[in-house]
BAZA-278784 format. One record per residue (C-alpha): residue in one letter; x, y, z. Coordinates in steps of 0.1 Angstrom, whole numbers, padded with zeros to 4 digits, always signed. Layout:
aXYZ
...
//
This chain:
m+0000+0002+0000
g+0025+0024+0007
k+0044+0023-0029
r+0010+0028-0043
r+0004+0056-0020
a+0038+0072-0030
a+0033+0069-0065
a+0000+0085-0065
e+0017+0112-0046
i+0045+0118-0070
r+0018+0115-0102
r-0002+0143-0082
d+0025+0164-0079
a+0036+0162-0115
e-0001+0169-0127
f-0008+0199-0107
a+0028+0214-0109
a+0020+0212-0150
f-0018+0228-0140
t+0002+0255-0118
a+0024+0264-0147
g-0003+0268-0172
a-0033+0279-0151
a-0015+0303-0124
g-0014+0332-0147
r-0048+0331-0159
l-0059+0327-0125
l-0036+0355-0112
h-0051+0374-0136
t-0090+0368-0123
a-0082+0371-0087
t-0063+0408-0095
l-0100+0417-0111
l-0117+0409-0085
t-0096+0419-0054
g-0081+0453-0071
d-0048+0450-0056
r-0022+0426-0067
e-0011+0415-0030
q-0046+0405-0021
a-0049+0387-0055
e-0021+0367-0048
r-0034+0355-0013
l-0062+0346-0025
l-0050+0325-0052
t-0025+0307-0030
a-0054+0302-0007
t-0073+0283-0040
l-0044+0264-0054
a-0038+0252-0017
r-0073+0237-0018
t-0070+0229-0056
y-0042+0206-0046
a-0057+0192-0015
d-0089+0180-0037
w-0067+0172-0069
l-0070+0131-0065
r-0113+0140-0062
l-0104+0163-0095
r-0101+0132-0120
a-0131+0134-0137
d-0133+0174-0135
d-0119+0201-0152
p-0094+0213-0128
y-0094+0249-0140
d-0130+0254-0136
q-0129+0239-0099
a-0100+0262-0092
r-0121+0293-0107
a-0149+0280-0086
e-0129+0277-0056
l-0114+0312-0060
v-0148+0326-0068
r-0163+0311-0034
r-0133+0324-0016
f-0136+0361-0030
a-0174+0361-0025
c-0174+0347+0011
r-0149+0377+0020
p-0163+0400+0050
w-0172+0435+0039
w-0142+0452+0050
r-0121+0436+0030
r-0139+0444-0003
p-0118+0456-0031
r-0112+0493-0032
g-0093+0499-0066
g-0082+0481-0098
v-0099+0484-0133
l-0135+0478-0118
a-0130+0501-0091
r-0164+0516-0098
l-0182+0480-0090
t-0196+0465-0064
a-0183+0429-0055
q-0207+0411-0067
e-0211+0431-0099
r-0171+0425-0103
l-0178+0388-0101
v-0204+0387-0127
v-0186+0409-0153
t-0151+0388-0143
m-0169+0356-0151
r-0192+0366-0178
y-0168+0389-0197
f-0132+0380-0188
e-0140+0343-0181
g-0168+0337-0207
v-0187+0316-0183
a-0224+0312-0196
e-0252+0333-0175
e-0265+0300-0162
q-0232+0285-0149
t-0223+0319-0135
a-0259+0320-0119
a-0257+0284-0105
q-0221+0292-0092
l-0231+0328-0078
g-0265+0312-0062
l-0284+0334-0082
p-0313+0333-0105
t-0304+0337-0140
d-0325+0369-0147
r-0305+0384-0117
v-0271+0378-0132
r-0282+0393-0162
a-0294+0423-0148
i-0266+0429-0127
g-0245+0423-0155
a-0262+0451-0175
r-0260+0471-0147
a-0222+0468-0145
t-0214+0475-0179
a-0235+0507-0179
t-0218+0520-0149
l-0181+0512-0167
r-0195+0528-0202
s-0210+0559-0183
r-0183+0567-0161
r-0152+0567-0182
y-0150+0610-0177
d-0142+0618-0142
p-0154+0655-0139
a-0136+0651-0102
g-0102+0646-0122
p-0071+0667-0118
a-0073+0704-0115
p-0068+0724-0146
r-0035+0743-0153
a-0036+0782-0149
a-0034+0787-0188
d-0066+0763-0196
r-0089+0775-0170
t-0103+0804-0193
e-0109+0780-0226
g-0129+0758-0202
r-0156+0790-0197
p-0183+0794-0218
p-0184+0835-0228
s-0201+0846-0197
g-0172+0840-0178
r-0189+0817-0155
p-0174+0782-0145
q-0183+0755-0169
e-0207+0726-0148
p-0188+0694-0153
a-0199+0670-0183
r-0228+0645-0174
t-0222+0617-0206
v-0193+0604-0216
a-0207+0622-0250
e-0206+0658-0235
a-0172+0652-0225
r-0156+0641-0258
d-0173+0669-0271
r-0158+0696-0249
a-0128+0682-0254
d-0129+0679-0290
r-0140+0714-0289
a-0113+0723-0266
a-0087+0706-0291
r-0101+0722-0318
r-0094+0760-0301
a-0058+0750-0293
a-0052+0741-0331
e-0067+0775-0342
k-0045+0794-0316
v-0014+0779-0328
a-0021+0780-0369
p-0009+0806-0387
//
């Protein structure tokens, strides 16, 4: 019995090392999207891979990547509220929105599978995904961004001399930026 068990452990170690070499980068990127912080993502991935290693012999028939991703999502979803993400590319989204966006759009998981994994109805996952993408699209322009330089302060004012209100939509912000660029080009052109 001892030789058979030792051989199984050696095989498990080799298989797991190959799996980790191939999937760890993608899982780390997923964890980084969820947490918004590289250090927290590495901690989350380490805990996920430790659990996957412990369950490796039971995963024979299942896809180990799907199991590792499911464990990663479970560990992220069960975090206390005070350890929720505060930064990253998806900083404007709630933790639940981050989960749905990451699973649906980055990982390419179907709505039904995402709903089953998160314990939500399919319609709810669809609604969360729509709300999250609308949030990401509508807030590309940050009106509370860096203050304009002194030379640019008069360009953003309407003819009345009053300060201009911040743009309410991305399209409005783009229009204003285009007009400012045209005015700057007209000043430079002979």
